[in-house]
Steps between C-alpha positions, in 0.01 A plus 500: 500500500862488429655217292743429791231396748626205694210447743119458455311816595217288622659240737882601495616159363806513281387522126624236256562540127317284257297508182150643546279570204782427264754743652757488772346666804529506875229319697427405862513126563292545823200706393522504117560876461659582157709811447417586139743786481285701255636824380399823682300750293684830469377819327740737331454846353694677233375840637474785248462855637462746219751391231748334745526159667557475875755242615578452869775354708418275800693567821651150481637535148848619390539865391394572139260207495150617409190305398133501463252539786402151616318336784306184595140465404284487805205268560174637366637757250532487127846554346381846387399588855826358636720705272306820569548426873870434462561808297320714755668334797853522359492832308179693607405527132133461387448236236285630223519211245651152480572277204638151521853461357524125566556224751850377577648218699769587749619155604799620711250641753212260415278787391258563211514866401192674360641817338311813399565833338351751743420859425526691831497857632591691812816566696739225584546420865686168546408245769771399747569191285639724223796729527500686172344518157583620153275633224624358176407572140349184348773476232759500775370198685733203512319175574655209684475129406275377780166569676376854445780572261331285238177711547706815440642344173155396385356851574789662303469242218125585468587868462781419250756652738852357444663342807783287614480269805736573795666228688599505867867451593429284800236256618447702818316780317134453487336402167393860443608780261706800480434843366 
């Protein structure tokens, strides 16, 4: 559910704000429904093909804005299955190996990101969500200060690769990275 829900999804009564389980939450005064507003689980992949890292640009993002492959975890799948599915759906690449980079909060979008380093093979064919991609040498990655950018920084740090964070000039740019 979205944090801006105004009406109960069970009985359509206007939700009210109050303290539930020690936190401010929205609840229905008529039927007792509570909107917990838990973060959505998202999987992310730092995709390595050969010696290079694949970064992609979503159709909704500004030019020159590239990031990791991401997607929502679906019911009934493990995070490893979810990231293999997302990489295949968005790039047509076959995932050979995954290793966890870390778990990161992304409070701006109320998401919890489970990030993996993925070794993949094949030829890249982008889904309709993505408009272009770049293959970048690991030492040329420039992590960003939110969401999956923190995973990129941790991955680079673990490999003793020097890096500097990039900042975005406006708030309208997504919290993603550039290559």
